[in-house]
Residue, then its C-alpha position, 0 to 999 in steps of 0.5 A: m464359890p463360899s462354902s462354909p456352912s451356915s444356919p439361917c436366922r431365926n429372927t427375920t423381923p428387923s422389929n427394932l428399926p427406929s423411925g424418925v431417925s436421921i440416915g446415919e442413925l439408921r445406918r448404925t442401926l442397920v449395921r448392928l442388926l446384920q451384926t447381930e444376925g451373923l451375916d457378912s459385911p454388914q456396913r457394906t450391906a446396910e449402905l446399899l441397902l439405903c443406896h438402892v432404896l434413897g437412890w444415892s451413891r455411897l458418897e451422897l450418903l455420907l454427905r447427907q447422913h444427918e438428914p432425916f430418913p424419909h418415912t416415905a422409903r421405910p416400907t421399901l427398905l423394911r421388904l428388902l431388909r427382911r429378904r436379905l435377914r432370910r439369908e437372899p443374897l443380896q445381888y437378888v434382892l437388890g436386882e443387881t451386881e457389878f463384874f469387871g467394872l459393869p454394872l448388871l441386872l440380876q434375878r432370882g434363878v440366874f447364877i450370881p458372877r464371882p469375883e474370882t472369876e474376873v480372873l478369867v475375863e483378864e486371862a481372855l482379854a489377853h488373848i483376844p486381839p483388840e483390833s482384827g482384820t480378819p473375824f475373832r469368835v468368841l463362844d461362851i459357855g453356860t453363860g448365865s447372866g452373860c456377865i463373861a460374854l458381855a465383859l469380852a465385848f464391852h472391852r474387845p468391840a471388833a471380837t464376835v461373842l456367842g454366849i449359849d446356856i439352857a436356862t431361860t432365865a438365865l438367857r433372858c437376863a443376859r439378853r437385858n444386859a445386853r441391850r442396857l450396856g448397847l453392845r451389839n457384838v454379843r448374841f445369847l442362844s439357848l443350846d446345850i453343849l453336851r448335845d448340840t454344835p453351836p453357830g460359827a464354828p470353829f472359834q478363836l477362844i473358848v470361855a467356860n465357867p461349869p458347875y463344878i461342885p460335887i453334888d455331895l459337897l452341896p450341902q455345905l454351902q453357905p445357905e444364900v448359895r444352897l437356898f436360893e441360887p440355881h443348883e443346874a449352875l452349881t453342881d452337874g448332879a455328879d463329881g463335878l466333872l461332867f463337863y470337862r470330860r464332854f468338852a475334852e472330847l468336842f473341843p477339836s470340833l469346836l475350837a480353831p486350831g492355834g486357838h484357846f479355851l479358858l475354863e473356870v475350875a473348882d479349888g484343887m481341881a486343875t490337875h485333875v481336869a487338866a489330865l483330860f486333856p491330854g491333846a492341848t498344850l495347858r497352863i494354870r493361871r491362880d486368882y489373887a487368893g493364890i487358888e488354880r482357878v483357870l484352866i488355859g489350853t491351846y489346841a495343837s495342831p496335829s504336827t505340835p506335840p502337847s506340853s504337860v502343866p507346868 
């Protein structure tokens, strides 16, 4: 989750964007403009904007960069560019993103999937058998765009995946993505895990990427996050541990004996979260930046003493 403070740019009018130029020259101008405004990944952003407007792949963009940029596409490009210069996340501007190799639709009001969450998916897939003679049920809590649930359903078609959320906009987005991907082994339900029990319990696997940013850190987040992403998906309005405390009470009634839960945690919080689960066997998985990112728990039977986090 990006957390470095920054200020929205003051000049959001790309008045120096030329017309009647080649696609390659326009790309270079876009890169310079984005750099001047202090936006991340200016070259990638410029190419994605052009590819989106033209309906081309990146390879096609590079091969045809000497062609003139179509005048009819200019209004759309300007509209999208202005949105990005106002610090709206590129994923919202384009209306799509990619997660674990899957193309996903995305819109304002839906939490943007993060690359570090793919580590949780990798770990979850290792706990789901590719084929199973008995039903294998997975619960994804706070599903958002459905990215985790959809990735698991796509790569483990024998499993049955349920994604739950309290946000209507997010559930609508998740269902659209499921239809777009043609997945029939996943469904999405409006349900508050802190108040209600999901149907289908007990589950063999439970995954969650809950709101874990403490409320006092919210002002420090990047403008793209702070000003545009849904706050209820970022913070619990308290210390960032509300979900974990409640889940520690709930998981024995939701998880089958010998089942597993995988919880994404904030940087530096894995040990604090682990302390809330004395009745589970635990270990911690780091992401590719070396950050302790996923808490993995096994529901120990009453006769099996839990082990501590290494």
